[in-house]
C-alpha positions in Angstrom: 11.8 -17.6 -0.5 9.5 -20.4 -1.5 5.5 -20.3 -2.1 4.0 -23.6 -2.5 6.9 -25.4 -3.4 8.0 -23.0 -6.0 10.9 -20.7 -5.9 9.9 -17.1 -6.5 12.7 -14.7 -7.6 12.0 -11.1 -7.1 13.7 -8.3 -9.0 15.4 -5.3 -7.5 12.6 -3.2 -8.7 10.2 -5.5 -6.8 11.9 -5.3 -3.7 12.7 -1.9 -3.7 10.1 0.0 -5.4 6.9 -1.9 -6.1 6.6 -3.9 -2.5 7.3 -0.4 -0.8 4.6 1.0 -3.1 2.2 -1.4 -2.0 3.5 -0.7 1.8 2.7 2.9 1.5 -0.7 2.1 0.0 -1.7 -0.2 2.7 -0.2 2.0 5.5 -2.4 4.9 4.2 -5.5 2.3 4.5 -4.5 1.5 8.0 -3.7 5.2 8.8 -7.1 6.2 7.3 -8.2 8.1 10.5 -5.3 10.1 10.5 -5.3 10.6 6.9 -8.8 12.1 7.1 -8.0 14.4 10.2 -5.0 15.9 8.3 -7.0 16.2 5.1 -9.9 17.8 7.0 -7.4 20.2 9.0 -5.8 21.2 5.7 -9.2 22.1 4.3 -10.3 24.1 7.2 -6.9 26.0 7.4 -6.1 27.1 3.9 -2.9 28.7 3.7 -2.2 28.5 7.3 -2.2 24.7 7.2 1.7 24.3 8.0 0.9 26.2 11.2 -2.5 24.8 12.3 -2.2 21.1 11.3 1.2 20.2 12.9 -0.8 18.0 15.2 -2.4 16.1 12.6 0.5 16.0 10.4 2.8 14.4 13.3 0.2 11.9 14.0 -0.1 10.8 10.5 3.7 10.6 9.9 4.2 8.6 13.3 1.4 6.3 12.1 2.7 5.8 8.4 6.6 5.3 9.9 5.2 2.7 12.3 4.1 0.4 9.5 7.1 1.4 7.2 9.6 0.3 9.7 7.7 -3.0 10.8 9.7 -5.9 9.1 6.6 -8.0 9.7 4.4 -5.5 7.5 6.9 -5.6 4.9 6.7 -9.4 5.0 3.2 -9.6 4.7 3.1 -7.4 1.7 5.9 -9.0 0.0 3.7 -12.4 0.5 0.9 -10.6 -1.0 2.9 -9.1 -4.0 4.1 -12.8 -4.7 0.5 -14.4 -4.6 -0.5 -11.6 -6.8 2.6 -12.2 -9.1 2.0 -16.0 -9.4 -1.9 -15.4 -10.0 -1.2 -12.7 -12.9 1.4 -15.6 -14.3 -1.4 -18.0 -14.4 -4.1 -15.9 -15.8 -2.4 -13.0 -17.5 -5.0 -10.7 -15.3 -3.6 -8.1 -13.2 -4.9 -8.0 -9.5 -6.4 -4.5 -9.9 -8.6 -6.0 -13.0 -9.4 -9.3 -11.6 -12.5 -8.6 -9.6 -14.1 -6.6 -12.4 -16.9 -8.3 -14.2 -16.7 -8.9 -18.0 -19.3 -7.2 -20.1 -22.2 -9.5 -20.8 -21.7 -8.9 -24.6 -18.7 -10.9 -24.6 
């Protein structure tokens, strides 16, 4: 796999753990309405949630599985991971900290 003329090597842990983790996080964002519906149902149902929230749980699972099994979604997440990895190699700043402002005293 190449990105802007550079060969990018991904380790086993990146393709089997880190990229799937990114997929799960992004899928939860894309299925946010179903996550919210399931969460709301669980809060309203208390200990009976296993019975009362089947419909919401099923809709959430279907949405998440749709994304997890989509090869295009995996490729999109892989490319985003590679871009973040290359940016980290250039700057030394992890993606989650890149948008933060530095304190004025620095």
